[in-house]
C-alpha positions, -999 to 999 in steps of 0.1 A, spaced: 0 0 0 15 33 -11 19 62 14 3 94 2 30 120 -7 26 154 9 21 184 -14 54 197 -28 52 229 -9 51 210 24 82 188 19 112 192 41 141 213 28 173 197 15 189 203 48 163 183 66 147 211 85 109 208 86 107 245 95 121 254 61 98 241 34 108 240 -2 93 266 -25 69 254 -52 81 258 -87 57 287 -93 68 305 -61 105 300 -69 101 315 -104 81 344 -91 107 352 -63 136 348 -87 120 371 -112 115 398 -86 151 395 -74 164 398 -110 143 429 -116 157 445 -84 193 437 -94 187 452 -129 172 483 -114 202 488 -91 226 483 -119 208 508 -141 208 534 -113 245 528 -106 253 532 -143 233 564 -146 250 580 -115 276 604 -127 312 595 -118 318 628 -101 289 621 -76 307 592 -60 310 598 -22 347 605 -17 359 622 15 368 659 11 384 683 35 386 715 14 412 726 -11 441 701 -13 477 702 -25 490 667 -27 528 668 -26 534 630 -31 521 616 -63 536 592 -88 529 588 -125 535 559 -149 536 522 -138 548 507 -105 574 481 -117 559 451 -99 522 453 -103 493 473 -119 476 498 -96 440 510 -97 448 546 -107 481 542 -126 468 560 -157 473 598 -154 437 608 -165 422 584 -139 444 597 -111 437 633 -120 399 627 -120 401 611 -86 422 640 -72 397 665 -85 368 646 -70 386 648 -36 391 686 -38 427 687 -50 437 719 -66 473 708 -74 496 677 -71 534 674 -71 543 643 -92 574 622 -97 577 591 -119 579 555 -110 601 551 -141 629 570 -123 635 542 -98 649 516 -123 653 533 -157 688 544 -166 678 572 -189 665 598 -165 665 624 -192 638 605 -210 619 598 -178 618 635 -170 607 644 -205 578 620 -203 569 632 -168 569 669 -179 547 660 -209 522 640 -188 519 669 -163 513 694 -192 484 673 -204 467 675 -171 462 712 -178 467 746 -160 495 737 -137 474 711 -120 503 686 -118 537 699 -111 566 677 -123 594 669 -100 623 655 -120 646 626 -110 683 633 -105 708 607 -97 742 622 -85 759 589 -93 755 594 -130 781 613 -150 758 639 -164 737 646 -133 745 683 -132 734 688 -167 701 669 -160 696 692 -130 700 722 -153 675 708 -178 649 702 -151 653 738 -139 657 756 -171 644 736 -201 615 719 -184 607 746 -158 602 721 -130 597 735 -95 618 708 -79 635 674 -80 628 640 -64 656 618 -50 657 581 -44 692 574 -28 683 538 -19 673 529 -54 701 549 -70 729 535 -48 743 563 -27 744 574 10 735 608 23 771 614 34 784 611 -2 800 644 -14 778 644 -45 747 645 -24 759 676 -6 768 692 -39 733 684 -53 716 701 -24 738 732 -29 730 735 -66 693 729 -59 693 756 -33 711 780 -57 684 774 -83 656 777 -57 644 742 -64 623 722 -39 641 689 -30 620 659 -23 638 630 -6 619 597 -6 630 575 24 611 544 13 586 535 -14 567 505 1 564 483 32 592 458 33 566 430 36 553 439 2 587 439 -16 596 414 -42 624 390 -30 646 401 -59 639 438 -53 644 444 -16 655 480 -9 665 492 25 651 526 38 674 556 34 697 561 64 690 597 75 717 599 102 740 622 81 711 644 68 708 670 96 744 679 93 742 682 55 711 704 58 728 727 83 757 732 59 734 741 30 717 774 36 686 780 16 677 744 8 640 735 10 637 698 18 605 677 18 608 642 33 585 617 15 573 585 31 593 593 62 568 586 90 574 548 88 611 550 97 617 585 111 604 596 145 614 608 179 646 628 185 659 620 150 628 637 135 630 667 158 667 672 150 660 672 113 632 697 115 654 720 136 683 717 111 668 739 84 637 743 63 626 706 64 591 694 58 573 660 62 541 647 46 516 623 61 512 594 36 529 568 59 516 582 92 500 553 111 483 547 144 454 561 164 459 598 169 489 597 145 485 633 132 481 647 167 512 628 178 531 642 149 521 678 157 535 673 192 569 669 176 567 690 144 554 725 140 522 725 120 538 748 93 562 720 85 536 694 78 522 688 43 494 667 28 507 637 8 490 605 -3 517 585 -21 490 577 -47 485 555 -66 507 531 -47 486 541 -16 449 549 -16 442 586 -17 412 581 6 435 568 33 454 601 35 422 621 35 407 602 64 438 610 84 428 647 81 391 641 87 395 620 118 421 642 135 410 668 160 425 697 141 417 734 145 404 750 112 437 769 107 457 737 112 436 718 87 439 745 61 477 747 66 483 710 62 458 705 34 471 732 11 484 764 28 519 752 37 525 737 2 513 769 -14 536 790 7 565 767 0 560 768 -38 555 805 -38 588 810 -21 604 791 -49 586 812 -76 562 785 -85 527 793 -99 502 790 -70 475 763 -70 441 777 -80 
């Protein structure tokens, strides 16, 4: 004698729970159709939403002093195409960015690197991106390349990578480079690291720049304006205070970490020596913005770090002001 089968809608679910009945075929198709319609509507709304309306944090006018163009040599990055990076900067309220080139780390022909950098910055329009050329004082023609950066390409400054280019800060050529840059009223940006050592490729492990000789070199170079990039990971405490006191030395916040990081930094460094930098696109621009938004800064302090200090520094060097 056969046992009567219960209606389909009352069967136990596949997991054996009598409290979770299976849907009938008609109910399943109806629910799936409604869900598909909802997904399609959400996708259409997202596609119709203008790109410039995306909710990115803003803190007012920004001058980002630590940008990089071209390709990071070890992987592709979300905004490593200049138009994409420029669009994101404008969405976040940036009025100007100071840019170096990833190519300058490993390429031997720095003249070609700097020419491409200057061209990319021109395409961004109206002095929005300022090119900072690469100079390696270990190369035989570095003084000529410095001259080309200042005179032919009208660059406001240079960017140095001693750990990638193979020299220490107590090398005589480095002191000579700072002297010539100060004479030409060029801003000198010195990158201490480029990425976390845990992210480095085994065949491209680069030690941070040893800053021990730097304070003495700065004291012996009147007029030099030095911006330390990516310094907050390795430079702190008394060594940082000594460097700031040695001359016109600035730091930016891209590698600043920890709860209350910006407040702790301002306890060691005068607010007029702190600049906004994101290290984009290797780092997320939003990360640097949140450091400003989440810090208990007075309005004047916020304006100074976000753009005021950078504008003053560039004006002292005869650079066109950010709009």
